C-alpha positions as CSV (number, residue, x, y, z in Angstrom):
1,M,122.6,101.6,-74.9
2,R,122.2,102.9,-71.3
3,Q,118.7,104.1,-72.1
4,I,117.8,100.6,-73.4
5,H,119.0,99.0,-70.1
6,V,117.1,101.6,-68.0
7,K,113.9,100.9,-70.0
8,R,114.4,97.2,-69.6
9,R,114.9,97.5,-65.8
10,V,111.7,99.7,-65.6
11,F,109.8,97.1,-67.6
12,V,111.0,94.2,-65.6
13,G,110.4,96.1,-62.4
14,G,106.8,96.8,-63.5
15,L,106.2,93.2,-64.2
16,M,107.5,92.3,-60.7
17,L,105.2,94.9,-59.1
18,A,102.2,93.6,-61.1
19,A,103.0,90.0,-60.0
20,M,103.3,91.1,-56.4
21,A,100.1,93.0,-56.6
22,G,98.4,90.0,-58.1
23,R,99.7,87.7,-55.3
24,L,98.6,90.3,-52.7
25,G,95.2,90.5,-54.3
26,N,94.8,86.7,-54.3
27,A,96.0,86.5,-50.7
28,A,93.3,89.0,-49.7
29,T,90.7,87.2,-51.7
30,N,91.6,83.8,-50.2
31,S,92.2,84.9,-46.6
32,V,91.0,82.5,-44.0
33,V,87.9,83.8,-42.2
34,G,86.9,80.7,-40.2
35,K,86.8,77.0,-39.9
36,A,84.4,74.0,-39.9
37,E,83.6,73.1,-36.3
38,K,81.2,70.2,-37.1
39,I,80.4,68.4,-40.4
40,R,77.8,65.8,-41.0
41,G,77.5,64.1,-44.4
42,N,78.9,65.6,-47.6
43,V,79.9,69.3,-47.3
44,R,82.1,71.0,-49.9
45,R,83.7,74.3,-50.4
46,R,84.2,75.8,-53.8
47,Q,86.2,78.8,-55.0
48,G,86.6,79.5,-58.7
49,E,87.5,76.3,-60.4
50,D,88.6,74.6,-57.2
51,E,86.2,72.4,-55.2
52,A,87.1,70.1,-52.3
53,R,85.3,68.3,-49.5
54,L,85.2,70.3,-46.2
55,A,86.2,68.3,-43.1
56,V,86.1,69.2,-39.4
57,G,88.8,71.7,-38.7
58,G,89.1,72.7,-42.4
59,S,89.6,76.3,-43.2
60,V,86.8,78.5,-44.7
61,L,88.1,81.3,-47.0
62,D,86.7,84.6,-48.0
63,N,84.7,84.2,-51.3
64,D,84.1,80.5,-50.6
65,Y,80.9,78.8,-51.6
66,V,80.0,76.2,-49.0
67,L,77.6,73.6,-50.2
68,T,75.8,70.9,-48.3
69,S,74.3,67.7,-49.9
70,T,71.1,65.8,-48.9
71,N,71.1,64.9,-45.2
72,S,74.2,67.0,-44.6
73,F,74.9,69.7,-42.1
74,A,77.7,72.2,-41.5
75,D,78.6,74.2,-38.4
76,L,81.0,77.0,-39.3
77,A,82.9,79.3,-37.0
78,L,83.6,82.7,-38.4
79,S,85.6,84.1,-35.5
80,E,83.1,84.2,-32.6
81,T,80.1,83.9,-35.0
82,R,78.5,80.5,-35.8
83,I,76.8,79.8,-39.1
84,L,74.8,76.6,-39.2
85,L,73.7,75.2,-42.6
86,G,71.0,72.6,-43.2
87,P,70.8,70.1,-46.1
88,Q,71.0,71.2,-49.7
89,T,72.2,74.7,-48.8
90,E,74.5,77.0,-50.7
91,L,76.2,79.9,-48.9
92,L,78.6,82.4,-50.4
93,I,80.9,84.1,-47.9
94,D,81.0,87.2,-50.1
95,S,83.2,89.2,-47.7
96,F,83.8,88.8,-44.0
97,I,86.3,90.3,-41.6
98,A,86.6,88.9,-38.1
99,E,85.0,91.1,-35.5
100,Q,83.8,93.6,-38.1
101,G,81.3,91.7,-40.2
102,G,80.6,91.6,-43.9
103,T,78.2,90.1,-46.4
104,L,76.9,86.6,-46.8
105,E,74.7,85.3,-49.6
106,L,72.2,82.4,-49.1
107,G,71.6,81.0,-52.5
108,L,69.6,77.9,-51.5
109,G,68.5,76.2,-48.3
110,R,68.5,77.4,-44.7
111,M,70.8,78.7,-42.1
112,V,71.1,80.0,-38.5
113,F,73.3,82.9,-37.7
114,D,74.4,82.9,-34.0
115,R,76.6,85.5,-32.3
116,P,76.8,85.1,-28.5
117,E,75.5,87.8,-26.3
118,G,78.1,90.1,-24.6
119,L,80.4,90.3,-27.6
120,S,80.9,93.5,-29.6
121,K,78.3,93.9,-32.3
122,V,79.2,93.3,-36.0
123,D,77.5,94.6,-39.1
124,V,76.5,91.7,-41.3
125,A,74.2,91.7,-44.3
126,V,72.6,88.5,-45.6
127,R,71.4,88.6,-49.2
128,T,68.8,86.1,-50.4
129,A,66.6,85.8,-53.4
130,F,63.7,87.1,-51.3
131,G,65.3,90.1,-49.8
132,M,68.1,91.6,-47.6
133,I,68.6,90.9,-43.9
134,G,70.5,93.4,-41.9
135,V,72.1,92.0,-38.7
136,R,73.8,93.5,-35.7
137,G,74.8,90.8,-33.2
138,T,71.9,88.4,-32.8
139,K,70.6,84.9,-33.4
140,F,68.2,84.2,-36.2
141,F,67.0,81.5,-38.6
142,C,66.3,82.1,-42.3
143,G,65.0,79.6,-44.9
144,P,61.9,77.7,-45.9
145,S,59.5,77.2,-42.9
146,R,55.8,76.8,-43.7
147,A,56.3,79.4,-46.4
148,A,58.6,79.9,-49.4
149,F,61.0,81.7,-47.1
150,A,60.9,82.9,-43.5
151,V,63.1,84.8,-41.0
152,F,62.8,84.1,-37.2
153,V,64.7,86.0,-34.6
154,E,65.5,84.4,-31.2
155,R,67.7,87.1,-29.8
156,G,68.3,90.7,-30.8
157,A,66.7,92.2,-33.9
158,V,67.1,92.3,-37.7
159,S,65.8,94.4,-40.5
160,V,64.2,92.4,-43.3
161,E,63.8,94.2,-46.7
162,G,61.9,92.9,-49.7
163,G,59.5,94.2,-52.3
164,G,60.3,97.8,-51.3
165,V,59.1,97.1,-47.7
166,T,61.4,96.9,-44.6
167,R,60.3,95.2,-41.4
168,T,62.0,95.2,-38.1
169,V,61.9,91.8,-36.5
170,T,62.6,91.4,-32.8
171,A,63.1,88.5,-30.4
172,G,60.4,85.8,-30.7
173,Q,59.1,87.2,-34.0
174,G,59.2,86.0,-37.6
175,V,58.2,87.1,-41.0
176,D,57.2,85.1,-44.1
177,F,57.7,85.6,-47.9
178,D,55.3,84.0,-50.4
179,R,57.7,84.4,-53.3
180,P,60.8,86.3,-54.4
181,G,60.1,89.9,-54.9
182,A,57.2,90.0,-52.5
183,A,57.2,92.1,-49.3
184,P,57.7,90.3,-46.0
185,S,54.6,89.8,-43.9
186,E,54.0,91.7,-40.7
187,P,56.1,90.3,-37.9
188,T,54.2,87.7,-35.8
189,N,55.2,85.6,-32.7
190,W,56.2,82.1,-33.6
191,G,55.1,79.1,-31.5
192,Q,57.5,76.6,-30.0
193,A,56.6,73.9,-32.5
194,R,57.5,76.0,-35.5
195,I,60.7,77.2,-33.8
196,R,61.8,73.6,-33.0
197,Q,61.0,72.6,-36.6
198,A,63.1,75.5,-38.0
199,Y,66.1,74.7,-35.8
200,A,65.9,71.0,-36.5
201,S,66.2,71.7,-40.2
202,V,69.8,73.0,-39.6
203,G,70.7,70.2,-37.1
204,L,69.9,71.9,-33.8
205,P,68.1,69.9,-31.2
């Protein structure tokens, strides 16, 4: 009889540990990584089966999809880093740790990544259908701009990889992609008109 009680306690204890581990795993998955600073129009956040409208001050969680509708814009603060999204954009915060970095995935649309000068650098990778963007403390735009997809750097530098080719893009330069799977073009200096057009597409003046 004593052996049965011991086995039962071990079994119940195992279930409790499993439940606790599950809760801890969910807490890690759903940890708050930022908030919505500004919202214009219809912006939503989705995680798993849950989807809700994102309002100013609303929390942004790790593994969130943030989606903007037509004529809608989002300004997200991930710690000291700002992420600005233009209309009809879908961004997955795949993993992000404040002051360390992480991975973002731009599924559709356009965004600006902006980390102020003077702060410690963070390692961030941005995945897109066109290629991978490696970031270390900078300000850049990515999305459609007179090409299927483009990357422009205002401050700092990024590495842009696609089609087996990697380009280093520095301040004032941009690269274009004709299609997913293609190599990025050689970096060129962008004119002010194109820069203004790109920033306006994410709601920046």
